C-alpha positions as CSV (number, residue, x, y, z in Angstrom):
1,M,124.5,204.5,132.3
2,G,121.9,205.2,134.8
3,L,118.6,203.7,134.4
4,A,119.8,201.2,131.5
5,K,122.0,199.4,134.3
6,E,118.4,198.3,136.0
7,I,117.0,196.6,132.3
8,K,116.5,193.0,133.3
9,V,116.1,190.6,130.6
10,A,114.3,187.3,131.0
11,V,112.7,184.5,129.1
12,I,108.7,185.0,128.2
13,P,105.8,183.2,127.1
14,A,104.9,183.5,123.4
15,T,101.7,185.0,124.4
16,I,103.1,187.8,126.0
17,A,106.0,188.5,123.6
18,N,103.4,188.4,120.6
19,T,101.0,190.7,122.1
20,F,103.7,193.3,122.6
21,I,104.7,192.7,119.1
22,K,101.6,193.2,117.5
23,Q,101.5,196.4,119.3
24,M,105.0,198.2,119.2
25,H,106.7,196.4,116.1
26,Y,106.7,198.9,113.0
27,S,105.1,195.8,111.1
28,H,102.3,194.4,113.4
29,K,102.9,191.1,112.6
30,I,104.5,188.8,114.7
31,K,106.8,185.8,112.9
32,V,105.8,182.4,113.2
33,G,108.1,179.6,114.4
34,C,109.8,181.8,117.0
35,R,111.3,179.2,119.4
36,L,112.9,181.7,121.8
37,H,111.4,185.0,123.5
38,L,113.0,187.6,125.7
39,G,111.5,190.5,127.1
40,A,113.3,193.5,128.5
41,F,111.9,194.7,131.9
42,L,112.5,198.2,133.5
43,H,111.1,198.7,137.1
44,N,108.8,195.2,136.7
45,K,107.5,196.3,133.7
46,L,107.7,195.1,130.1
47,H,109.4,197.5,127.8
48,G,110.7,195.2,124.8
49,V,110.7,192.0,123.4
50,M,113.5,189.8,121.1
51,S,112.0,186.9,119.6
52,F,114.4,184.3,118.1
53,G,113.9,181.5,115.8
54,P,114.7,179.8,112.3
55,P,115.5,181.5,109.4
56,M,112.7,181.5,106.5
57,D,114.8,179.4,104.3
58,T,117.8,177.9,106.6
59,R,119.1,176.7,103.0
60,K,120.0,180.0,101.9
61,V,122.2,181.2,104.8
62,V,123.3,178.2,106.9
63,N,126.6,178.3,104.8
64,L,127.7,181.8,105.8
65,V,129.6,180.9,109.0
66,Q,131.5,177.3,109.1
67,P,131.6,175.6,110.9
68,T,127.5,175.2,111.0
69,G,125.2,172.6,111.4
70,W,121.3,172.9,110.2
71,N,120.0,173.8,113.7
72,D,123.3,175.4,114.9
73,M,122.3,178.9,114.6
74,L,119.2,181.6,115.0
75,E,117.6,184.5,113.6
76,L,116.4,187.7,115.5
77,N,112.9,187.2,113.8
78,R,111.6,190.1,115.7
79,M,112.7,193.1,117.8
80,A,110.3,195.5,119.2
81,F,111.2,198.5,122.1
82,D,108.6,201.3,123.6
83,D,110.2,204.5,124.0
84,Y,110.4,204.7,127.5
85,L,113.5,203.0,128.3
86,P,116.9,205.4,128.0
87,R,119.2,205.5,124.7
88,N,121.0,202.7,123.6
89,S,118.9,200.2,125.6
90,E,118.0,198.3,122.5
91,S,121.3,197.6,121.6
92,R,122.5,196.3,125.5
93,C,119.7,194.2,125.5
94,L,120.6,192.3,122.6
95,A,124.2,192.0,123.7
96,I,122.8,190.7,127.0
97,A,120.6,188.6,125.1
98,I,123.8,186.9,123.3
99,R,125.1,186.0,126.4
100,M,122.0,184.1,127.9
101,I,121.9,182.4,124.4
102,K,125.5,181.6,124.4
103,K,125.6,180.5,128.7
104,N,122.2,178.3,128.3
105,A,122.1,177.6,124.5
106,P,125.7,176.4,124.1
107,H,124.8,174.6,120.7
108,I,124.1,178.1,119.1
109,K,127.0,179.4,117.1
110,W,125.7,182.5,115.5
111,I,123.0,184.8,115.0
112,L,121.6,186.0,112.1
113,S,119.4,189.1,111.7
114,Y,117.9,191.7,108.8
115,S,117.3,195.4,109.2
116,D,114.5,196.7,107.2
117,A,115.8,199.8,105.5
118,T,112.9,200.0,103.0
119,Q,110.3,200.9,106.1
120,C,112.3,201.0,109.6
121,G,116.2,201.4,110.0
122,D,119.7,200.7,108.5
123,G,120.7,198.3,111.7
124,T,122.1,201.2,114.0
125,I,120.9,198.8,116.8
126,Y,123.3,195.5,115.3
127,R,126.6,197.6,114.7
128,A,126.4,198.8,118.6
129,A,126.0,195.0,119.6
130,G,128.5,194.0,117.6
131,F,127.1,192.4,114.6
132,K,129.2,192.3,111.3
133,L,127.8,193.7,108.1
134,T,127.4,191.2,105.4
135,Q,125.2,192.5,102.8
136,V,123.6,195.5,101.9
137,R,120.9,195.0,98.8
138,Q,118.2,196.6,97.2
139,S,114.7,195.3,98.2
140,D,111.6,194.9,96.4
141,Q,110.0,192.5,98.8
142,I,107.5,195.3,100.2
143,I,104.4,196.1,98.7
144,Q,102.1,199.1,99.3
145,L,98.0,198.0,98.8
146,P,95.8,200.7,97.4
147,N,94.6,201.8,101.2
148,G,98.1,202.3,101.6
149,Q,98.8,199.3,103.8
150,R,102.1,197.7,103.5
151,I,102.7,193.9,103.6
152,T,105.4,191.5,101.9
153,K,105.4,190.2,98.5
154,L,105.9,186.8,99.6
155,S,102.4,186.7,101.5
156,L,101.1,187.7,98.3
157,T,102.6,185.0,96.4
158,V,102.1,182.1,98.4
159,P,98.7,180.3,97.3
160,G,96.1,179.6,100.1
161,S,97.5,182.2,102.6
162,N,95.5,184.2,104.9
163,T,96.8,187.5,103.9
164,R,96.7,186.7,100.4
165,L,92.9,185.8,100.6
166,Q,92.5,188.5,102.4
167,V,93.7,191.4,100.3
168,M,92.2,189.5,97.3
169,R,89.0,190.0,99.2
170,M,89.3,193.5,99.8
171,L,90.7,194.1,96.1
172,G,87.7,192.2,94.7
173,L,89.9,189.7,93.0
174,T,89.3,185.6,92.2
175,D,92.3,183.6,93.5
176,D,93.1,181.5,90.6
177,G,95.9,180.0,92.5
178,S,98.7,181.2,90.5
179,A,101.7,182.5,92.4
180,G,102.3,185.5,89.9
181,M,102.0,189.8,91.5
182,K,100.5,190.5,88.2
183,K,96.7,190.4,89.4
184,F,97.6,193.0,92.2
185,T,99.7,195.5,90.6
186,D,96.6,195.6,88.0
187,A,94.4,196.2,91.0
188,G,96.7,199.3,92.4
189,C,99.1,197.6,94.4
190,I,103.0,199.0,94.3
191,N,106.8,198.0,95.4
192,V,107.6,200.1,97.9
193,P,111.5,200.9,96.8
194,G,114.5,200.4,99.6
195,F,117.3,198.0,101.0
196,Q,117.8,194.9,103.2
197,N,121.1,194.9,105.5
198,R,122.2,191.5,106.5
199,Y,124.0,191.3,110.2
200,I,125.9,188.2,111.8
201,C,126.9,187.7,115.0
202,V,129.3,184.9,115.9
203,I,129.1,183.5,119.4
204,D,131.4,180.5,119.4
205,P,135.1,181.3,118.6
206,K,135.7,178.4,116.7
207,C,133.2,179.5,113.7
208,K,134.3,182.2,110.8
209,I,132.1,184.5,108.8
210,V,132.8,183.1,105.5
211,C,130.6,185.6,103.2
212,P,132.4,189.2,102.7
213,I,132.2,191.3,105.7
214,L,131.4,194.9,104.6
215,P,132.8,198.1,106.0
216,Y,129.5,199.8,108.0
217,S,130.3,202.8,105.5
218,S,128.9,200.5,102.8
219,I,125.2,201.5,103.8
220,N,125.4,205.3,103.5
221,D,127.5,204.5,99.7
222,A,124.4,202.3,98.6
223,G,122.1,204.8,99.6
224,A,120.3,202.6,102.2
225,G,120.6,204.9,105.4
226,M,117.7,204.8,107.5
227,Y,116.5,206.2,110.9
228,K,112.9,205.5,112.2
229,G,111.8,204.9,109.0
230,Q,113.1,208.2,107.3
231,H,115.6,207.7,104.9
232,K,119.2,209.6,105.9
233,V,120.1,212.3,103.7
234,V,124.2,211.9,103.2
235,I,126.5,214.7,102.0
236,R,129.4,213.6,100.4
237,A,133.3,215.2,100.1
238,D,132.1,216.3,96.6
239,G,128.9,218.2,97.9
240,L,126.7,215.6,96.0
241,I,123.7,214.3,97.9
């Protein structure tokens, strides 16, 4: 395993984690509300960050694993690594992070994460770390602005949000308080088609995933394969792409 054995994972302050994420995460955006930030170090230099916190809407996901209380799970909200570490370092660091959470926060029973198969990847890291695939769904949540910048639809449909106001100023729009997208599409904003894959890692052996667990092949079957922002071309047994 070479250098990978020398990687250390440790808790780091939010300020350091967020600075790294803004530089290295493909979105260049942090997730507000993260409670735990873990850094991956090699030779005393930070090369990766994993930030954990509550889901955006706990009500929609808390019942995916049973038994689970409201505060018994975390979402891996952000994961960003530079290109310095050896191959497979991300999945190894994620596995170490889960062991650390199990030891130091025993009330956490499971971890949720999503892979952005619209802009980034289909979840190779999660599969290598033993996460179970529980959903592959088409996503229309990424919006491309006329200048090519990409943002989430949610950030445009929350009245008063900073991102919404900034985009409106850029497009010369007036905020009338409505949450609809029509004003943005009329101004040249478009949906970026893609997929979002949901993964779950159960930490507490007394808990069980109660939603369907999908074979990893479901990703390619749905046309949701992606690696480093590039869609995978899959040739089927019948010769079709």
